[in-house]
N, C-alpha and C positions, 0 to 999 in steps of 0.2 A: 518281786517279779510282776512286771506289767501285764495286764490282760490285753490281749489284742482283739480288737473289735473289727470284724469283717462285715462290711455292708454290701449286700448283694442288690444290685439294681436289676429288677426284673422288667424287661421290655416286652410288652405284649406282642405276640406274633399275630398279625392280621392276615387271615386267610382270604385270599382273593378268589372269588368264584371264577371258574374257568368259563370263558365265553362259549356260548352255545350257538350252533348253526342249524338252521332249518332250511328245507327246500320247498319252494312254492312253484308249481307249474306256471309257466309264463309263455304262452304261445307255443312256438316250436322249440323252446328251450326251458331252462330252469333258472329261477331267481334264488340265489343263495343269500340268506340273511343271517349275519352274525351279530349277536346281541348279548347284553348283560341283563340277566333276569331281574336284577335289582332296579333296573331303569324301565324296563318294559316286559310285560308277560308274553309268553309265547302265544296265548290266545288273542291278546290285543294286537300283536304283530301280524298274525295270520289274517285277522280281520282288516287291518290297515293295508296289507299287501294287495287286497282286492282293488285298491285305488292306485297301485303302482303303475306307471306308464307301461312297464314291461308286460303286465298282465292284460293289456288292452281293455281297460274298463269302458272306453268309449265305444267298444263294439257291442255294448249292452243296448239292444234295441227293443222297441216295442214290437208286438206281433202284427202281422199284416191281416187285412180283411179277408184275404184269400186262403187263410189257414182253414183246413178242413178239420172237422171235429166229430166225435161220436155223440150219442144222445145225451151223455152226461157233460159234454163240453170239453172232453179231453182231446188234444190235438192228435191227429193221425194223418197218414199219407193220403193224398187225394187220388181217387180212382180216375179222375179226368179233369176237365176244365172246371174251375170253381169261380164263377162270375155272377154278377147280379141277374143274369138270365136264368140261372139255376134256382129253383124254388127254395133250396136249403141254404143258399148263400146268406140271407139275412138272419136266419136263426143262428148260424155259426158266427156271424159278425157280432151279434150281441154278446156271445161268450168271449169273443176277442176283445170287445170293449171292456168287459169286466176284468179280463186278464191284464189289459193295459193300465187300467186304473190301479190295479194292485202293484204293478211295476212302479208307477209314479209314486204311490204311497210309500213303498219300500225305499225308494230313492230319497224321499223327503224325511223319513223317520230314521235313516241310518245314523248310528251314533259314531262320531269320529272325534279325534282330538282337534284342538283349535288350528293346528297347522294344516290339517286336511280339509277344513271347512270350504275353502275355495273350490277344491276338486269336487266335493260333494255337491256344491251348488251348481257347478257346471253340468254334472250328470243329472241333477234334478231337472234343470231347465231343458236339457236334451230329451229326457224321457217325457216331460210335459209337452214339448213341441211335437214329438212324433206321435204321441197318443192323440193329440188334438188334430194332427194331420189326417190320421185314419178316421177320426170322427167326422171331419169335414168331408172326406170322400164318401163316407157312408151316407151322410145327409144328402149329398148330391145324387148318389145312386138311387135314393128313395124318391127324390123330386125331379131329377134331371133338369134342375134350374141352376144356371151358372152363378147366380147370386150366392149360392151356398159355398162357392169357392173363393169368394172375395174378402170376407171379413179377416182382419189381421189375426195371426197366430203367433203368440209370444213376441209381438212387436214387428213381425214380418207381414207386410201387406201384400197378400197374394193377388189382389185385384190390380195393384199397380206394378209390382215387381214381375208378375207373370201375366200381364195383360194380353200379350200377343198370343199366348197359349190358350187363355180363356176365350179369346176371340175364335181360335181354331175349334175349340170345343163347341161353341155356340153354332159355328158354321157346319159342323159334322151332321150328316143326315140320318145316321142310324145310332141306336144306343150302344151297339157294339163298338163303333168307332169312337163315340164319346167316351166310353169306358176305357178304351186303350189309351186315349189321349190323356185322360185324368190319371190313370194308373201309372203311366210312364212319364210323359212330358211334363205335366203339371207337378207331379210329385218330385221329379228330378229338379225342376226349376225351384221349387220351394226348398228342397234339400240344399241346393247350391247357395241360395240366399242365407239359409241357416248357417252354413259353414263360413260364409263371408262375414257374417255378423258375430258369430260366437268364437270363431277361430278354432285352433286345434286344442285338444285336451291339454290342460295346464300341467307342466311337469314340476314347477317350483314348489307346490305344496308337499309333494312326496319328498323332495330333497330337504325341505324344512323339517319334515317329520323325522327323517333319518338323522339329521343333525341334532335335533332336540332330544332324541332318545338314544343317541350314541350307537346307531346301528350301521353296520357296513354291509353294502349290497353289491352283489356281483352276478351279472347275467352270463350264463354259459349255455352253449349249444351242444347237442349231442355229438359224440365223436363222429367225424366224417362229414359234418355240416360246415 
């Protein structure tokens, strides 16, 4: 009698992890991110989502010199006008300078993947520009000399690009008028030039990150919107 040999082929069963979805607040809606934890961790994805166009990272701005502060430098609502005419203005402005330097430092030191480096650099340059813009205005309010408005900031020459407004500032007869021209007209002129040179916040880095990590993104608005 022959012995029958039965060979069993054992095929390993590979368990596929179920994709996970997290929700990140993005403006007036939510950004739903579905991912594989083997490709990217939730913590890394949440950090990266801060650079997603839907979360408006370009809205990250430095603080203005007009920010009112308490004795320890903490921002608080202003009780009234807060201009260089008020004695406390310059003390608060120094706290603002410190806060803005911290914003620039954080933008520079942010850890991102290689795909998101261009987005990080755009934000770093933006923070550096607006921090320097506030510094330039503060120097002017201390001296009231228009030469403090003309040196280039991040490659944008305020003396040439906004020469007509600088001329108006020089022609103004009161410090209050000079202040208003610098705060609004000169600032807006420099802001417009910055946007013309830098362009809009780049969306390609975020798309590259999603592709590299196999993440699916969906932006949804609340019901009724």
